[in-house]
C-alpha positions, 0 to 999 in steps of 0.5 A, spaced: 157 230 943 151 232 939 150 227 933 150 233 928 157 235 930 159 228 930 156 227 922 160 233 920 166 232 923 166 225 920 165 227 913 171 232 914 176 227 917 174 222 911 176 228 906 182 230 909 184 222 909 182 222 902 186 228 900 192 225 898 189 219 893 189 220 886 183 223 883 180 219 877 177 223 871 171 219 869 167 223 865 168 221 857 167 228 855 173 231 859 178 226 856 183 230 852 184 237 851 179 241 855 179 246 849 176 241 844 170 239 849 163 240 847 159 240 854 152 239 853 147 239 859 142 235 855 147 229 856 143 223 855 144 220 862 142 227 865 136 229 862 132 235 865 135 239 871 139 234 876 146 236 879 151 231 878 153 226 883 159 221 884 155 215 882 158 208 881 165 212 880 169 208 876 176 206 880 182 203 878 181 197 883 187 193 885 186 185 884 183 182 890 185 175 892 182 174 898 176 177 902 181 181 906 184 184 900 177 186 897 176 190 903 183 193 904 183 195 897 176 198 897 174 205 895 170 211 898 166 216 895 163 222 899 160 229 898 160 235 903 154 239 901 152 246 904 145 248 900 140 253 901 134 255 898 128 260 898 122 261 894 118 267 896 111 268 892 107 274 891 099 271 891 094 275 887 088 276 891 082 276 888 076 281 889 072 277 893 077 275 898 076 278 905 084 279 906 091 278 904 094 271 905 098 271 911 106 272 909 108 265 912 104 262 906 108 265 901 115 263 903 119 257 903 126 256 905 131 251 908 139 251 910 142 245 911 149 241 911 150 234 909 152 230 904 153 222 903 159 218 905 159 211 901 164 205 901 165 199 895 170 193 896 175 192 891 172 186 886 173 179 888 171 174 882 168 181 879 164 181 885 163 187 890 159 190 896 157 197 897 153 202 901 152 209 902 150 213 908 146 220 906 144 226 911 142 233 911 142 237 918 139 244 919 143 250 919 141 257 921 134 259 920 129 253 918 122 255 921 117 249 920 112 254 917 117 255 911 117 248 909 115 245 903 122 245 898 124 238 901 131 240 903 130 237 910 125 232 913 118 234 913 114 229 917 108 233 920 111 239 917 117 240 921 124 241 918 128 236 921 135 232 920 135 226 917 140 220 916 139 214 912 142 208 909 140 209 901 145 204 898 146 197 900 148 193 894 151 187 892 154 188 885 157 183 879 161 187 874 165 184 868 167 187 861 160 185 858 155 185 864 153 188 870 148 186 876 146 190 882 142 187 887 139 192 893 139 199 894 142 203 889 143 210 885 140 209 878 142 215 875 141 214 867 134 210 866 131 216 864 124 216 868 128 212 873 133 217 875 136 221 881 132 228 881 138 230 885 136 238 886 136 238 894 141 235 899 140 228 897 138 224 890 133 219 889 135 212 891 131 205 889 131 198 891 131 192 887 135 188 881 138 192 875 142 188 870 146 191 864 149 188 858 154 191 853 156 184 849 154 187 843 158 193 840 155 200 841 149 197 844 147 197 852 141 193 854 138 194 861 133 190 865 130 192 872 125 190 877 125 196 882 121 194 888 121 201 892 124 208 892 126 213 897 124 220 896 130 226 896 129 227 903 126 221 906 128 215 910 123 210 908 123 206 902 116 206 899 112 202 893 112 205 886 105 207 886 106 211 892 112 214 890 108 216 883 105 221 888 098 219 885 092 223 889 085 220 889 082 227 888 085 227 881 083 221 878 078 220 872 074 214 871 072 208 876 076 207 882 076 203 889 076 208 894 079 203 899 086 204 896 086 211 898 086 214 905 082 220 908 087 225 905 087 222 898 094 218 899 094 211 896 095 206 901 093 200 897 097 194 895 104 196 893 107 194 886 114 194 883 116 197 877 119 192 871 123 196 866 127 194 860 131 199 856 136 199 850 141 205 848 145 204 841 150 209 840 153 210 833 157 215 830 154 222 831 147 219 834 144 216 840 138 212 839 134 210 846 127 206 847 125 204 854 118 201 857 116 202 865 111 197 867 107 197 874 102 192 875 095 195 876 097 202 875 101 204 869 105 203 863 110 208 860 114 208 854 119 213 852 123 214 846 129 219 845 134 220 839 139 225 838 144 226 832 150 231 831 154 233 826 160 238 825 158 244 821 164 248 818 170 247 822 168 250 829 161 249 830 157 242 832 150 242 831 145 237 834 138 235 834 134 231 839 127 228 839 123 225 845 116 222 845 112 218 851 106 215 852 102 213 859 096 208 859 093 205 865 093 197 866 090 191 870 086 194 875 087 201 874 088 203 881 088 210 879 083 210 874 083 212 867 090 214 864 091 215 857 096 221 855 103 222 851 108 228 850 113 229 845 119 234 844 124 237 840 131 240 841 136 244 837 143 245 839 149 249 837 156 249 840 162 253 838 168 255 842 165 255 849 158 257 847 152 253 847 145 255 844 139 251 844 132 252 843 126 246 845 119 245 844 115 240 848 107 239 848 103 235 853 096 231 852 090 234 854 085 229 856 079 230 861 078 223 861 085 221 864 088 222 870 089 230 872 087 231 865 093 228 862 099 230 867 105 225 866 107 221 872 114 223 873 116 222 880 120 216 880 126 221 877 128 227 874 123 230 869 125 228 862 122 234 858 127 238 854 123 244 858 124 242 865 127 248 868 129 250 875 122 250 877 117 249 871 117 241 869 112 242 864 109 235 865 102 238 867 096 237 863 096 240 856 102 244 857 105 247 850 112 250 852 118 253 848 125 254 851 131 258 849 138 258 852 145 260 852 151 257 856 158 260 856 164 257 858 167 263 861 174 260 862 175 257 854 178 264 852 181 265 859 175 271 860 174 268 867 177 262 868 174 257 873 167 259 871 161 257 867 154 261 866 147 259 863 141 263 862 134 260 859 127 263 858 121 258 858 114 260 855 109 255 858 102 256 855 097 252 859 090 250 858 086 256 860 079 256 857 073 257 861 070 250 859 077 247 861 076 243 867 084 242 868 085 249 867 092 253 869 095 259 869 100 261 863 107 262 866 114 264 864 120 262 867 127 266 866 133 262 870 140 264 871 146 259 873 153 260 875 158 255 877 165 255 879 170 250 880 176 250 884 180 244 880 178 246 873 179 252 869 174 250 863 171 245 860 165 243 864 158 245 864 153 247 869 152 239 871 158 236 869 160 231 874 167 232 877 171 232 884 173 237 888 170 244 891 165 247 887 160 253 888 153 253 884 148 259 884 141 259 881 136 264 881 129 263 877 123 268 876 117 265 874 111 270 872 104 268 872 098 271 868 093 273 872 088 277 868 083 271 868 075 271 870 076 267 876 069 268 878 066 265 872 071 259 872 069 258 880 062 258 878 063 254 872 067 248 875 065 249 883 072 250 885 073 254 891 080 259 891 081 265 894 088 267 891 092 265 885 100 265 884 102 272 881 110 271 881 115 268 885 123 268 885 126 261 887 134 262 889 138 256 890 146 255 893 150 249 893 157 249 896 160 242 894 166 238 896 166 231 892 171 226 893 
């Protein structure tokens, strides 16, 4: 039997076996009446755009007296996902270009079926073991020349199936401490997180420790040796995982750390992480530090304050800030950058309105002009939208959004919708070495849930069948004197982006 068919049949069989077991709602925002839920997609554990996953699901384990009991009473988690994405770009052809770019350079797309299947034993002396298998398989039209979105394997520019054991861990978990060793999903460590926007999330390899001995305080430590990208089967070190490129370095570097294509091939390094999250009445405070020897140190701070205004309006205000600096041997040369952001959000009776602002440093003496390294997880900027992540050097971004729980007043049960608009002001003066085109992005999200009529958001974690449709329109400014810029900086190009449409579909059954 074809291996792809076997994978799909196995997932379907496990789904039917689990259908009669009770499902556990674990999202704290869903406890109690759905009519009183303030759903926010800026959940501190899920910044940026990242679809929820059934991560480290809390289960009502039976107590185990023996190893056999632990395996017998273990729990399965799984996801069957069909996902498709298409991005069709219009390229602005410069006057001195001899002809239009070939159409195949404009289109990126994939269509795939897969998901994950995981198992964790019941605790024996508070110890469990677990693992999760991820897969993605082409369905329908997946031309190799349309690759580049990351829904399928893309070695040698192919679009092929991949399967990988993304989690394999030993866990100790009591009421105060949690220790995990091995490959694991790390959903809520800010710069280290899931980026779950294709067929599989990022997973990492290492040791994580969480302590909750002090009321309202969560302290995290981690030693993260490697990471697996969304559509990869190989775990790579944390410098390589940052996608550092020799062509973007500033200052002195050892060129032997890079291959002929500019990819990092030097000594692998792990990341040390420490973080603290304090949750008070109406506020959350966070502080994080991520250190990779001989490469970079990243700090991140986040604060969110919420209060009730009148009887039916909740107002929230959030601030964020980060710095990045080179350390040790500085294998990527000079790194000295920062970003800050602010967000205001109001919620009332199923309607959420928010506005965001972010600014990234512009420093031509820093790697890529001050661009922030974000590729260990979901970009944390408030204006990280469907396509634009706003981490590029010198970006000044302003975003607006409105989300409506259509089932709240029984207008359209089982549906939630969101619209957003972002303005990205880039450094674009003739003298700017790291100039980029100004752009805007308009997005629309629609999500349907079979099991819930209301009380959920665009990225709320929940079991059962759900469908999500997403579309973004990105418009790029093109009225620049590109010939003058080319003469000034010697950068050769034939065309630039004019605009494109990015469309995505997810059909999920999660258990």
